[in-house]
LUMVEXVEX-145168 format. One record per atom (N, C-alpha, C): residue number from 1; residue in one letter; x, y, z; atom name. Coordinates in steps of 0.1 Angstrom, whole numbers, plus 5000, padded with zeros to 4 digits. Atoms other than C-alpha are relative to their C-alpha. Layout:
[pt NUM; a; [X; Y; Z]; CA]
...
END
This chain:
[pt 1; m; [4998; 4993; 5000]; N]
[pt 1; m; [4650; 1141; 4375]; CA]
[pt 1; m; [4997; 5011; 5003]; C]
[pt 2; f; [5013; 4991; 4987]; N]
[pt 2; f; [4618; 1149; 4401]; CA]
[pt 2; f; [5008; 5002; 5003]; C]
[pt 3; g; [4995; 4989; 4985]; N]
[pt 3; g; [4629; 1177; 4422]; CA]
[pt 3; g; [5005; 5010; 4995]; C]
[pt 4; q; [4983; 4993; 5000]; N]
[pt 4; q; [4659; 1193; 4398]; CA]
[pt 4; q; [4986; 5007; 4991]; C]
[pt 5; a; [5000; 4988; 5014]; N]
[pt 5; a; [4649; 1226; 4385]; CA]
[pt 5; a; [5003; 5003; 4982]; C]
[pt 6; k; [4995; 5004; 5021]; N]
[pt 6; k; [4667; 1222; 4352]; CA]
[pt 6; k; [5013; 5000; 5004]; C]
[pt 7; p; [4989; 5007; 5000]; N]
[pt 7; p; [4695; 1202; 4338]; CA]
[pt 7; p; [5015; 5012; 5008]; C]
[pt 8; d; [4984; 4994; 4998]; N]
[pt 8; d; [4730; 1211; 4355]; CA]
[pt 8; d; [5006; 5005; 4989]; C]
[pt 9; k; [4992; 4993; 5006]; N]
[pt 9; k; [4748; 1235; 4334]; CA]
[pt 9; k; [5017; 4993; 4996]; C]
[pt 10; e; [4996; 5001; 4998]; N]
[pt 10; e; [4778; 1215; 4344]; CA]
[pt 10; e; [5005; 4981; 4987]; C]
[pt 11; e; [5002; 5008; 5009]; N]
[pt 11; e; [4767; 1184; 4324]; CA]
[pt 11; e; [4999; 5002; 4985]; C]
[pt 12; w; [5007; 4997; 5015]; N]
[pt 12; w; [4752; 1203; 4292]; CA]
[pt 12; w; [5020; 5000; 5003]; C]
[pt 13; l; [4992; 4995; 5011]; N]
[pt 13; l; [4790; 1220; 4289]; CA]
[pt 13; l; [5007; 4974; 5000]; C]
[pt 14; k; [4995; 5017; 5002]; N]
[pt 14; k; [4801; 1181; 4292]; CA]
[pt 14; k; [4998; 4995; 4987]; C]
[pt 15; e; [5001; 5000; 5017]; N]
[pt 15; e; [4782; 1170; 4265]; CA]
[pt 15; e; [5007; 5010; 4986]; C]
[pt 16; a; [4993; 4987; 5009]; N]
[pt 16; a; [4792; 1199; 4243]; CA]
[pt 16; a; [5010; 4998; 5000]; C]
[pt 17; e; [4986; 5003; 4999]; N]
[pt 17; e; [4826; 1194; 4255]; CA]
[pt 17; e; [5005; 4987; 4982]; C]
[pt 18; q; [4999; 5015; 5004]; N]
[pt 18; q; [4827; 1155; 4238]; CA]
[pt 18; q; [4997; 5003; 4991]; C]
[pt 19; a; [4998; 4997; 5016]; N]
[pt 19; a; [4810; 1168; 4210]; CA]
[pt 19; a; [5005; 5006; 4989]; C]
[pt 20; y; [4993; 4999; 4997]; N]
[pt 20; y; [4832; 1189; 4204]; CA]
[pt 20; y; [5012; 5001; 4994]; C]
[pt 21; e; [4986; 5010; 5002]; N]
[pt 21; e; [4863; 1167; 4207]; CA]
[pt 21; e; [4994; 4989; 4989]; C]
[pt 22; r; [5003; 5009; 5008]; N]
[pt 22; r; [4847; 1142; 4182]; CA]
[pt 22; r; [5000; 5007; 4990]; C]
[pt 23; v; [5000; 4995; 5006]; N]
[pt 23; v; [4845; 1170; 4159]; CA]
[pt 23; v; [5014; 4998; 4998]; C]
[pt 24; f; [4990; 4998; 5006]; N]
[pt 24; f; [4876; 1183; 4156]; CA]
[pt 24; f; [5016; 4993; 5013]; C]
[pt 25; g; [4989; 5009; 4992]; N]
[pt 25; g; [4896; 1156; 4184]; CA]
[pt 25; g; [5006; 4995; 4986]; C]
[pt 26; p; [4992; 5009; 5009]; N]
[pt 26; p; [4922; 1133; 4168]; CA]
[pt 26; p; [4993; 4990; 4985]; C]
[pt 27; r; [5001; 5011; 5015]; N]
[pt 27; r; [4921; 1112; 4129]; CA]
[pt 27; r; [5004; 4993; 5002]; C]
[pt 28; e; [4995; 5013; 5004]; N]
[pt 28; e; [4937; 1087; 4135]; CA]
[pt 28; e; [4990; 4989; 4999]; C]
[pt 29; n; [5012; 5019; 4996]; N]
[pt 29; n; [4914; 1062; 4143]; CA]
[pt 29; n; [4986; 5001; 4983]; C]
[pt 30; r; [5013; 4990; 5017]; N]
[pt 30; r; [4887; 1076; 4113]; CA]
[pt 30; r; [5002; 4994; 4983]; C]
[pt 31; p; [5007; 5005; 5015]; N]
[pt 31; p; [4884; 1058; 4076]; CA]
[pt 31; p; [5012; 5013; 4990]; C]
[pt 32; e; [5001; 4991; 5006]; N]
[pt 32; e; [4890; 1093; 4059]; CA]
[pt 32; e; [5017; 5006; 5008]; C]
[pt 33; s; [4993; 4994; 4996]; N]
[pt 33; s; [4923; 1100; 4080]; CA]
[pt 33; s; [5015; 5004; 4994]; C]
[pt 34; g; [4993; 4996; 5008]; N]
[pt 34; g; [4949; 1103; 4051]; CA]
[pt 34; g; [4995; 5007; 4990]; C]
[pt 35; r; [5003; 4994; 5014]; N]
[pt 35; r; [4929; 1124; 4032]; CA]
[pt 35; r; [4986; 5017; 5006]; C]
[pt 36; p; [5012; 4990; 4999]; N]
[pt 36; p; [4908; 1158; 4037]; CA]
[pt 36; p; [4989; 4994; 5000]; C]
[pt 37; l; [5011; 5003; 5000]; N]
[pt 37; l; [4874; 1155; 4042]; CA]
[pt 37; l; [4998; 5012; 4992]; C]
[pt 38; t; [5002; 4993; 5004]; N]
[pt 38; t; [4850; 1168; 4020]; CA]
[pt 38; t; [4989; 5011; 5009]; C]
[pt 39; f; [5017; 4990; 4996]; N]
[pt 39; f; [4818; 1194; 4023]; CA]
[pt 39; f; [4990; 4990; 5009]; C]
[pt 40; s; [5003; 5010; 4991]; N]
[pt 40; s; [4798; 1168; 4028]; CA]
[pt 40; s; [4999; 4992; 5012]; C]
[pt 41; e; [4992; 5009; 4986]; N]
[pt 41; e; [4818; 1146; 4053]; CA]
[pt 41; e; [4996; 5007; 5012]; C]
[pt 42; i; [5003; 4995; 4992]; N]
[pt 42; i; [4818; 1175; 4072]; CA]
[pt 42; i; [4991; 5009; 5008]; C]
[pt 43; e; [5012; 4995; 4990]; N]
[pt 43; e; [4782; 1186; 4075]; CA]
[pt 43; e; [4997; 4990; 5001]; C]
[pt 44; e; [5007; 5009; 4997]; N]
[pt 44; e; [4769; 1151; 4080]; CA]
[pt 44; e; [5010; 5000; 5012]; C]
[pt 45; e; [4993; 5001; 4983]; N]
[pt 45; e; [4797; 1149; 4111]; CA]
[pt 45; e; [4994; 5017; 5011]; C]
[pt 46; a; [5009; 4992; 4989]; N]
[pt 46; a; [4784; 1183; 4124]; CA]
[pt 46; a; [4987; 5005; 5002]; C]
[pt 47; v; [5014; 5011; 4997]; N]
[pt 47; v; [4748; 1178; 4117]; CA]
[pt 47; v; [5000; 4989; 5016]; C]
[pt 48; r; [5003; 5013; 4992]; N]
[pt 48; r; [4746; 1142; 4134]; CA]
[pt 48; r; [5007; 5011; 5012]; C]
[pt 49; e; [5001; 4994; 4991]; N]
[pt 49; e; [4765; 1162; 4168]; CA]
[pt 49; e; [4996; 5013; 5002]; C]
[pt 50; g; [5013; 4992; 5002]; N]
[pt 50; g; [4740; 1192; 4163]; CA]
[pt 50; g; [4990; 4996; 5007]; C]
[pt 51; n; [5014; 5011; 4993]; N]
[pt 51; n; [4715; 1163; 4164]; CA]
[pt 51; n; [5002; 4995; 5018]; C]
[pt 52; m; [5005; 5002; 4983]; N]
[pt 52; m; [4724; 1149; 4199]; CA]
[pt 52; m; [5006; 5008; 5006]; C]
[pt 53; l; [5000; 4995; 4992]; N]
[pt 53; l; [4732; 1179; 4216]; CA]
[pt 53; l; [4988; 5005; 5001]; C]
[pt 54; a; [5011; 4994; 5001]; N]
[pt 54; a; [4699; 1191; 4204]; CA]
[pt 54; a; [4984; 4989; 5012]; C]
[pt 55; c; [5011; 5009; 4995]; N]
[pt 55; c; [4684; 1160; 4211]; CA]
[pt 55; c; [5002; 4999; 5022]; C]
[pt 56; w; [4997; 5000; 4988]; N]
[pt 56; w; [4702; 1159; 4249]; CA]
[pt 56; w; [4989; 5017; 5008]; C]
[pt 57; l; [5009; 4987; 4999]; N]
[pt 57; l; [4687; 1203; 4253]; CA]
[pt 57; l; [4983; 4988; 5005]; C]
[pt 58; l; [5007; 5010; 5005]; N]
[pt 58; l; [4653; 1180; 4244]; CA]
[pt 58; l; [4994; 4994; 5009]; C]
[pt 59; q; [5006; 5009; 4990]; N]
[pt 59; q; [4654; 1155; 4267]; CA]
[pt 59; q; [5000; 5011; 5023]; C]
[pt 60; e; [4993; 4992; 4983]; N]
[pt 60; e; [4669; 1179; 4299]; CA]
[pt 60; e; [4978; 5011; 5000]; C]
[pt 61; k; [5010; 4990; 4996]; N]
[pt 61; k; [4639; 1204; 4294]; CA]
[pt 61; k; [4982; 4994; 4998]; C]
[pt 62; i; [5014; 5002; 5002]; N]
[pt 62; i; [4609; 1184; 4291]; CA]
[pt 62; i; [4998; 4989; 5011]; C]
[pt 63; s; [5000; 4999; 4985]; N]
[pt 63; s; [4620; 1167; 4321]; CA]
[pt 63; s; [4997; 5014; 5014]; C]
[pt 64; t; [5005; 4993; 4991]; N]
[pt 64; t; [4620; 1198; 4337]; CA]
[pt 64; t; [4983; 5012; 5003]; C]
[pt 65; e; [5016; 5000; 5006]; N]
[pt 65; e; [4585; 1205; 4322]; CA]
[pt 65; e; [4990; 4996; 5011]; C]
[pt 66; t; [5005; 5004; 4990]; N]
[pt 66; t; [4573; 1178; 4342]; CA]
[pt 66; t; [4999; 5000; 5015]; C]
[pt 67; e; [5003; 4992; 4983]; N]
[pt 67; e; [4581; 1193; 4374]; CA]
[pt 67; e; [4994; 5010; 5001]; C]
[pt 68; r; [5014; 4994; 4995]; N]
[pt 68; r; [4563; 1220; 4368]; CA]
[pt 68; r; [4985; 5002; 4996]; C]
[pt 69; s; [5016; 4999; 5004]; N]
[pt 69; s; [4532; 1205; 4356]; CA]
[pt 69; s; [4994; 4996; 5013]; C]
[pt 70; g; [5012; 5006; 4989]; N]
[pt 70; g; [4524; 1193; 4390]; CA]
[pt 70; g; [4997; 4990; 4999]; C]
[pt 71; c; [5007; 5016; 5001]; N]
[pt 71; c; [4514; 1158; 4375]; CA]
[pt 71; c; [5003; 4987; 5008]; C]
[pt 72; h; [4990; 5012; 4999]; N]
[pt 72; h; [4526; 1135; 4395]; CA]
[pt 72; h; [4988; 4989; 5015]; C]
[pt 73; g; [5014; 5005; 4990]; N]
[pt 73; g; [4495; 1126; 4421]; CA]
[pt 73; g; [4994; 4991; 4994]; C]
[pt 74; e; [5016; 5014; 5005]; N]
[pt 74; e; [4464; 1099; 4418]; CA]
[pt 74; e; [4996; 5009; 4988]; C]
[pt 75; h; [5011; 4994; 5008]; N]
[pt 75; h; [4449; 1131; 4396]; CA]
[pt 75; h; [5007; 5008; 4995]; C]
[pt 76; c; [4991; 4989; 5007]; N]
[pt 76; c; [4459; 1152; 4368]; CA]
[pt 76; c; [4993; 5008; 4990]; C]
[pt 77; t; [5014; 4995; 5017]; N]
[pt 77; t; [4438; 1177; 4345]; CA]
[pt 77; t; [5005; 4993; 4992]; C]
[pt 78; c; [5007; 5004; 5017]; N]
[pt 78; c; [4423; 1164; 4310]; CA]
[pt 78; c; [5011; 5011; 4996]; C]
[pt 79; p; [4999; 4986; 5008]; N]
[pt 79; p; [4444; 1187; 4285]; CA]
[pt 79; p; [4992; 5006; 4986]; C]
[pt 80; h; [5013; 4999; 5010]; N]
[pt 80; h; [4414; 1180; 4259]; CA]
[pt 80; h; [4996; 5010; 5009]; C]
[pt 81; c; [5007; 4997; 4993]; N]
[pt 81; c; [4390; 1186; 4285]; CA]
[pt 81; c; [5003; 5011; 5013]; C]
[pt 82; g; [4989; 4995; 4984]; N]
[pt 82; g; [4404; 1202; 4316]; CA]
[pt 82; g; [4988; 4991; 5016]; C]
[pt 83; k; [5001; 5010; 4988]; N]
[pt 83; k; [4383; 1174; 4339]; CA]
[pt 83; k; [5011; 4988; 5006]; C]
[pt 84; p; [4995; 5011; 4994]; N]
[pt 84; p; [4401; 1151; 4368]; CA]
[pt 84; p; [5005; 4988; 4990]; C]
[pt 85; g; [4996; 5013; 5003]; N]
[pt 85; g; [4419; 1123; 4354]; CA]
[pt 85; g; [5014; 4993; 5005]; C]
[pt 86; k; [4991; 5011; 4998]; N]
[pt 86; k; [4432; 1086; 4365]; CA]
[pt 86; k; [5013; 5000; 4998]; C]
[pt 87; r; [4984; 5003; 5009]; N]
[pt 87; r; [4469; 1081; 4368]; CA]
[pt 87; r; [4990; 4982; 4997]; C]
[pt 88; k; [5005; 5016; 5009]; N]
[pt 88; k; [4463; 1043; 4347]; CA]
[pt 88; k; [5008; 4991; 5016]; C]
[pt 89; r; [4988; 5011; 4993]; N]
[pt 89; r; [4494; 1026; 4369]; CA]
[pt 89; r; [5008; 5010; 5005]; C]
[pt 90; e; [4993; 4993; 4992]; N]
[pt 90; e; [4520; 1033; 4395]; CA]
[pt 90; e; [5011; 5004; 4998]; C]
[pt 91; d; [4987; 4998; 5005]; N]
[pt 91; d; [4548; 1030; 4378]; CA]
[pt 91; d; [5003; 5004; 4986]; C]
[pt 92; l; [5004; 4994; 5009]; N]
[pt 92; l; [4559; 1055; 4352]; CA]
[pt 92; l; [5007; 4993; 4987]; C]
[pt 93; d; [5002; 5002; 5015]; N]
[pt 93; d; [4560; 1048; 4314]; CA]
[pt 93; d; [5011; 5009; 4995]; C]
[pt 94; t; [4985; 4995; 5006]; N]
[pt 94; t; [4590; 1054; 4289]; CA]
[pt 94; t; [4988; 5006; 4990]; C]
[pt 95; r; [5006; 4994; 5015]; N]
[pt 95; r; [4576; 1073; 4261]; CA]
[pt 95; r; [5012; 5004; 4992]; C]
[pt 96; e; [4987; 4994; 5009]; N]
[pt 96; e; [4595; 1081; 4227]; CA]
[pt 96; e; [4995; 5001; 4992]; C]
[pt 97; l; [5005; 4996; 5014]; N]
[pt 97; l; [4589; 1106; 4200]; CA]
[pt 97; l; [5011; 5004; 4989]; C]
[pt 98; h; [4992; 4997; 5009]; N]
[pt 98; h; [4606; 1114; 4171]; CA]
[pt 98; h; [5003; 5012; 4997]; C]
[pt 99; a; [4989; 4984; 4993]; N]
[pt 99; a; [4620; 1151; 4173]; CA]
[pt 99; a; [5009; 5001; 4986]; C]
[pt 100; r; [4985; 4999; 5008]; N]
[pt 100; r; [4636; 1166; 4143]; CA]
[pt 100; r; [5015; 4995; 5001]; C]
[pt 101; p; [4985; 4995; 5003]; N]
[pt 101; p; [4671; 1162; 4154]; CA]
[pt 101; p; [5006; 4979; 5005]; C]
[pt 102; g; [5003; 5012; 4994]; N]
[pt 102; g; [4658; 1126; 4168]; CA]
[pt 102; g; [4994; 4992; 5005]; C]
[pt 103; g; [5011; 5007; 4986]; N]
[pt 103; g; [4647; 1098; 4191]; CA]
[pt 103; g; [4999; 5010; 5015]; C]
[pt 104; v; [5002; 5000; 4983]; N]
[pt 104; v; [4639; 1116; 4225]; CA]
[pt 104; v; [4993; 4988; 5012]; C]
[pt 105; s; [5005; 5009; 5000]; N]
[pt 105; s; [4629; 1091; 4251]; CA]
[pt 105; s; [4996; 5008; 5016]; C]
[pt 106; f; [5000; 4993; 4984]; N]
[pt 106; f; [4613; 1104; 4289]; CA]
[pt 106; f; [4992; 4990; 5008]; C]
[pt 107; r; [5006; 5011; 4993]; N]
[pt 107; r; [4597; 1085; 4315]; CA]
[pt 107; r; [4985; 5014; 5005]; C]
[pt 108; r; [5014; 4992; 4997]; N]
[pt 108; r; [4561; 1104; 4324]; CA]
[pt 108; r; [4989; 4989; 5006]; C]
[pt 109; y; [5009; 5003; 4993]; N]
[pt 109; y; [4532; 1091; 4346]; CA]
[pt 109; y; [4988; 5004; 4985]; C]
[pt 110; e; [5014; 5006; 5008]; N]
[pt 110; e; [4499; 1076; 4322]; CA]
[pt 110; e; [4988; 5005; 5005]; C]
[pt 111; y; [5014; 4988; 4986]; N]
[pt 111; y; [4466; 1096; 4335]; CA]
[pt 111; y; [4990; 4995; 4986]; C]
[pt 112; y; [5008; 5003; 5012]; N]
[pt 112; y; [4431; 1087; 4314]; CA]
[pt 112; y; [4987; 5003; 5011]; C]
[pt 113; c; [5005; 4980; 4997]; N]
[pt 113; c; [4404; 1112; 4313]; CA]
[pt 113; c; [4987; 4988; 4998]; C]
[pt 114; c; [5018; 5011; 5008]; N]
[pt 114; c; [4368; 1092; 4315]; CA]
[pt 114; c; [4990; 5004; 4993]; C]
[pt 115; s; [5012; 4986; 5012]; N]
[pt 115; s; [4352; 1125; 4299]; CA]
[pt 115; s; [5001; 4993; 4989]; C]
[pt 116; c; [4995; 5003; 5013]; N]
[pt 116; c; [4374; 1124; 4268]; CA]
[pt 116; c; [5003; 4981; 4992]; C]
[pt 117; r; [4999; 5016; 4991]; N]
[pt 117; r; [4376; 1083; 4277]; CA]
[pt 117; r; [5015; 5002; 4983]; C]
[pt 118; r; [4985; 4999; 5003]; N]
[pt 118; r; [4414; 1089; 4262]; CA]
[pt 118; r; [5005; 4998; 5018]; C]
[pt 119; s; [4978; 5001; 4989]; N]
[pt 119; s; [4454; 1082; 4280]; CA]
[pt 119; s; [5004; 5014; 4997]; C]
[pt 120; f; [5000; 4989; 5003]; N]
[pt 120; f; [4468; 1115; 4282]; CA]
[pt 120; f; [5020; 5003; 5010]; C]
[pt 121; f; [4987; 4999; 4995]; N]
[pt 121; f; [4507; 1119; 4292]; CA]
[pt 121; f; [5004; 5015; 5003]; C]
[pt 122; p; [4999; 4985; 4990]; N]
[pt 122; p; [4509; 1154; 4312]; CA]
[pt 122; p; [5018; 5005; 4991]; C]
[pt 123; s; [4982; 4996; 5010]; N]
[pt 123; s; [4541; 1172; 4291]; CA]
[pt 123; s; [4997; 5017; 5002]; C]
[pt 124; g; [4994; 4977; 4991]; N]
[pt 124; g; [4536; 1215; 4309]; CA]
[pt 124; g; [4987; 4995; 5006]; C]
[pt 125; p; [5014; 4992; 4988]; N]
[pt 125; p; [4516; 1231; 4329]; CA]
[pt 125; p; [4985; 5003; 4998]; C]
[pt 126; a; [5010; 5005; 5007]; N]
[pt 126; a; [4480; 1228; 4334]; CA]
[pt 126; a; [4995; 5006; 4993]; C]
[pt 127; v; [5007; 4990; 5011]; N]
[pt 127; v; [4460; 1243; 4304]; CA]
[pt 127; v; [4981; 4997; 5005]; C]
[pt 128; e; [5020; 4991; 4985]; N]
[pt 128; e; [4423; 1264; 4314]; CA]
[pt 128; e; [4991; 4988; 4982]; C]
[pt 129; p; [5008; 5011; 5009]; N]
[pt 129; p; [4399; 1234; 4296]; CA]
[pt 129; p; [4991; 5004; 4988]; C]
[pt 130; q; [5007; 4999; 5017]; N]
[pt 130; q; [4381; 1237; 4256]; CA]
[pt 130; q; [4989; 5000; 5002]; C]
[pt 131; g; [5014; 5002; 5003]; N]
[pt 131; g; [4348; 1245; 4250]; CA]
[pt 131; g; [4996; 5006; 5006]; C]
END
């Protein structure tokens, strides 16, 4: 996703259309196809599909914020103290976060701040030093 200002709108519409089809599409292959769905079943399906779409939005937004941060080089400003941190390795690390709609994964460079003695993964535009 590096180099892309924002996610492709057509890709989003495709994701939303697929969710719509899973909710409102044919029910022949579903175990409950011979009876009406209960409110709880409808709610569960709607929440599951909504969460999948929310996770897609989160992952894409995280990617665009990474682009805006400017932290792709050897050094990046520490979000805790504002001093330069050094990239720990050349490869991107996969980060997994648990969000309200479910798991979200993305790839980032990991940096280390000698002053704070902690690792960090830049999540957006540089912040002003604390203190």
